[in-house]
C-alpha positions as CSV (number, residue, x, y, z in Angstrom):
1,M,0.9,16.9,-19.9
2,A,2.6,15.1,-17.2
3,R,0.0,13.5,-14.5
4,R,0.2,14.6,-11.3
5,V,-3.0,14.9,-9.9
6,V,-4.3,12.1,-7.1
7,T,-8.4,11.2,-7.9
8,I,-10.1,10.3,-5.2
9,A,-13.6,8.1,-5.4
10,G,-15.3,8.3,-2.2
11,A,-15.5,11.3,0.1
12,G,-16.5,9.1,3.4
13,K,-14.1,9.1,6.2
14,V,-11.4,7.2,4.3
15,G,-11.5,8.7,1.5
16,R,-11.5,12.5,3.2
17,S,-8.5,11.1,5.6
18,I,-6.7,10.0,2.4
19,A,-7.1,13.7,0.7
20,A,-6.3,15.7,3.9
21,E,-3.0,14.1,4.4
22,L,-2.6,14.2,0.7
23,A,-3.4,18.1,0.4
24,D,-1.2,18.8,3.5
25,N,1.8,17.6,1.5
26,G,1.3,19.6,-1.3
27,T,-0.3,17.2,-3.4
28,E,-2.9,17.7,-5.9
29,V,-6.2,16.0,-5.2
30,L,-9.7,15.9,-6.6
31,L,-12.5,14.3,-4.5
32,I,-15.4,12.7,-6.2
33,E,-18.3,12.2,-4.6
34,R,-22.0,11.2,-5.6
35,D,-23.7,12.0,-2.4
36,A,-24.2,15.7,-2.1
37,A,-24.3,15.4,2.0
38,K,-20.7,14.5,2.3
39,I,-19.4,17.6,-0.1
40,R,-17.6,19.8,2.1
41,P,-15.1,21.5,0.7
42,E,-15.2,23.9,4.0
43,A,-13.4,20.9,5.6
44,L,-10.5,20.0,2.7
45,P,-10.6,23.9,1.3
46,R,-6.9,22.4,-0.7
47,A,-8.8,19.7,-2.4
48,R,-11.0,20.1,-5.5
49,W,-14.2,18.7,-5.3
50,L,-16.4,16.7,-8.2
51,Q,-20.0,15.5,-7.5
52,A,-20.6,13.1,-9.8
53,D,-20.9,9.1,-9.8
54,A,-17.6,7.7,-10.4
55,C,-18.4,4.6,-12.0
56,E,-19.9,6.7,-15.0
57,L,-17.2,7.2,-18.0
58,S,-18.7,10.5,-18.2
59,S,-18.4,11.7,-14.8
60,L,-14.2,10.4,-15.2
61,E,-13.9,12.2,-18.2
62,L,-15.4,15.3,-16.3
63,A,-12.8,14.7,-14.1
64,G,-10.1,14.9,-16.1
65,L,-8.7,11.6,-15.5
66,E,-6.0,11.8,-18.2
67,N,-4.2,14.1,-15.7
68,C,-4.5,11.1,-13.1
69,A,-1.3,9.8,-11.8
70,V,-2.9,7.9,-9.0
71,M,-6.4,6.8,-8.8
72,V,-8.1,5.8,-5.3
73,A,-11.1,4.0,-5.2
74,A,-11.6,4.3,-1.7
75,T,-15.9,4.0,-1.1
76,G,-17.5,1.5,1.2
77,D,-18.6,-0.3,-1.8
78,D,-16.4,-3.1,-3.3
79,K,-18.7,-3.4,-6.5
80,V,-18.1,0.4,-6.8
81,N,-14.0,0.3,-6.2
82,L,-13.8,-2.8,-8.5
83,V,-15.7,-0.5,-11.7
84,V,-13.9,2.6,-10.6
85,S,-10.7,0.5,-11.0
86,L,-11.5,-1.1,-14.0
87,L,-12.2,2.1,-16.1
88,A,-9.6,4.2,-14.7
89,K,-6.8,1.6,-15.9
90,T,-8.4,0.7,-19.1
91,E,-10.3,3.9,-20.5
92,F,-7.8,6.3,-19.3
93,G,-4.5,4.4,-18.6
94,V,-4.1,5.7,-14.9
95,P,-0.5,4.1,-13.9
96,R,-1.2,3.5,-10.2
97,V,-4.9,2.2,-9.1
98,V,-4.8,1.8,-5.2
99,A,-8.6,-0.3,-4.4
100,R,-10.0,-0.4,-1.1
101,V,-11.3,-3.7,0.0
102,N,-13.9,-3.6,2.5
103,H,-14.7,-7.4,2.9
104,P,-11.9,-10.0,3.3
105,K,-14.2,-12.4,1.2
106,N,-13.9,-10.1,-1.9
107,E,-10.1,-9.8,-1.9
108,W,-9.7,-12.1,-4.3
109,L,-11.3,-9.9,-6.9
110,F,-8.8,-7.1,-6.2
111,T,-6.2,-8.0,-9.6
112,D,-4.8,-6.6,-12.0
113,S,-7.8,-8.3,-14.1
114,W,-9.5,-5.3,-12.3
115,G,-7.1,-2.6,-13.3
116,V,-6.1,-2.5,-9.4
117,D,-2.6,-2.2,-8.7
118,V,-2.4,-2.2,-4.7
119,A,-5.5,-3.8,-3.2
120,V,-5.8,-2.6,0.4
121,S,-7.8,-4.6,3.0
122,A,-8.0,-3.0,6.4
123,P,-8.9,-6.3,8.1
124,R,-5.6,-8.2,6.9
125,M,-3.4,-4.8,7.7
126,L,-4.8,-5.1,11.2
127,T,-4.0,-9.0,11.3
128,A,-0.5,-8.8,10.2
129,L,0.2,-5.6,12.9
130,V,-1.5,-8.2,15.1
131,E,0.5,-10.8,14.2
132,E,3.6,-8.9,14.2
133,A,3.1,-7.4,17.7
134,V,3.0,-10.8,19.1
135,S,5.4,-13.1,17.5
136,V,9.1,-11.5,17.2
137,G,11.3,-13.5,14.7
138,D,8.3,-14.4,12.2
139,L,8.3,-13.2,9.1
140,V,4.9,-11.3,8.7
141,R,3.5,-10.6,5.0
142,L,2.2,-6.7,5.4
143,M,0.8,-6.2,1.8
144,K,1.2,-7.7,-1.8
145,F,1.4,-5.8,-4.6
146,R,-1.1,-7.0,-7.2
147,Q,1.0,-6.6,-10.8
148,S,3.6,-9.1,-9.3
149,D,4.4,-11.3,-6.3
150,A,6.1,-8.7,-4.6
151,S,5.2,-8.3,-0.9
152,L,6.5,-6.1,1.7
153,V,7.7,-7.8,4.4
154,E,8.1,-7.4,8.2
155,L,10.6,-9.0,11.1
156,T,11.2,-8.3,14.3
157,L,15.1,-9.7,14.9
158,P,15.0,-11.7,17.7
159,A,18.3,-11.8,20.4
160,D,19.6,-14.6,18.6
161,S,19.4,-13.8,14.8
162,P,22.6,-14.4,13.1
163,V,22.4,-10.9,11.6
164,I,22.8,-9.3,15.1
165,G,25.7,-6.9,15.1
166,R,26.6,-7.3,11.4
167,S,26.7,-4.8,8.6
168,L,24.3,-5.0,5.8
169,R,27.0,-4.9,3.3
170,D,28.5,-8.4,4.9
171,I,25.1,-9.5,4.8
172,A,24.0,-11.9,1.3
173,L,20.5,-10.6,1.0
174,P,19.0,-12.6,-1.8
175,G,19.2,-10.6,-5.4
176,D,15.2,-10.3,-5.6
177,C,15.1,-8.6,-2.0
178,A,15.6,-4.9,-0.7
179,L,15.3,-3.5,2.6
180,V,12.9,-0.5,2.9
181,V,13.8,0.5,6.3
182,I,14.7,-0.5,9.9
183,L,12.8,0.6,12.9
184,R,14.5,0.9,15.9
185,G,13.6,2.6,19.4
186,G,10.8,4.9,17.5
187,Q,12.9,6.2,15.1
188,A,13.5,5.2,11.2
189,V,17.1,4.3,10.1
190,V,17.5,4.5,6.5
191,P,19.6,1.2,5.3
192,S,23.1,2.1,4.2
193,P,26.1,-0.8,3.5
194,D,27.6,0.1,7.1
195,S,24.0,-0.1,8.9
196,T,23.8,-2.4,11.8
197,L,21.4,-4.5,12.6
198,E,20.3,-4.8,16.6
199,P,18.2,-7.2,18.6
200,G,14.1,-5.8,18.5
201,D,14.8,-4.0,15.2
202,E,12.0,-4.0,12.9
203,V,13.0,-4.7,9.3
204,L,11.0,-3.8,6.6
205,A,11.6,-5.5,3.4
206,V,10.4,-5.7,-0.5
207,A,10.4,-9.2,-1.5
208,V,10.0,-9.4,-5.5
209,T,9.5,-13.2,-5.5
210,P,8.2,-15.9,-2.7
211,D,11.6,-17.6,-3.2
212,A,13.3,-14.3,-2.0
213,E,10.9,-14.1,1.4
214,T,11.4,-17.2,2.0
215,E,15.3,-17.0,1.8
216,L,15.4,-13.4,3.5
217,A,13.4,-15.4,6.5
218,V,16.2,-17.9,6.8
219,I,19.1,-15.1,6.6
220,L,17.3,-13.0,9.1
221,G,16.9,-16.1,10.9
222,A,12.9,-16.2,11.2
223,S,11.0,-19.1,12.8
224,S,8.7,-18.9,10.3
225,A,8.0,-17.7,6.9
226,P,4.6,-16.5,5.3
227,A,3.4,-19.4,2.8
228,A,4.1,-18.6,-0.8
229,P,0.5,-17.0,-2.4
């Protein structure tokens, strides 16, 4: 049977918010929460609920994690999130494990060694967004994918960028890089060969390697690029 359920460990504000968005989009969601006071089916009637300790293997078996497509460890405890991630990946082979990092000092632990595919650190993302807001022309790394060297990067094109006015078909992007979206005037533009770039465009791209990230920065005319991880 194809995996299709998104399971979320932790029904705090973060977990409930994620569950609500996914459920509203038609995704089958299961929330696992140990604290009975946080079990609120009336608040999220489209989601399924399980009162259990997600750190216990028996709880995850009861949750049917063999049918889980994505496991989200969203509790407020980094130790719990790491244990949940490891069990989901090693015991059930969940294809995608996303873990919340509560304390930046623990971010180095959230790797594939603990079963984590994507680590989400709110402080780091907020820092990146602040940097992006004040640094037109700088390449900003928004997120790093833990199973590889790939990164999601962003650049707000300055007026003197060498790619201004050129179509994407005429721009030789690195082979290990792909443009994801162009944000322009509050609208998302899906990149196509005929798309042209304008001053102030926010370009989001995935760079598979640090070298591709650096090369992309040069091509887009960035004044600086993030240091290689």
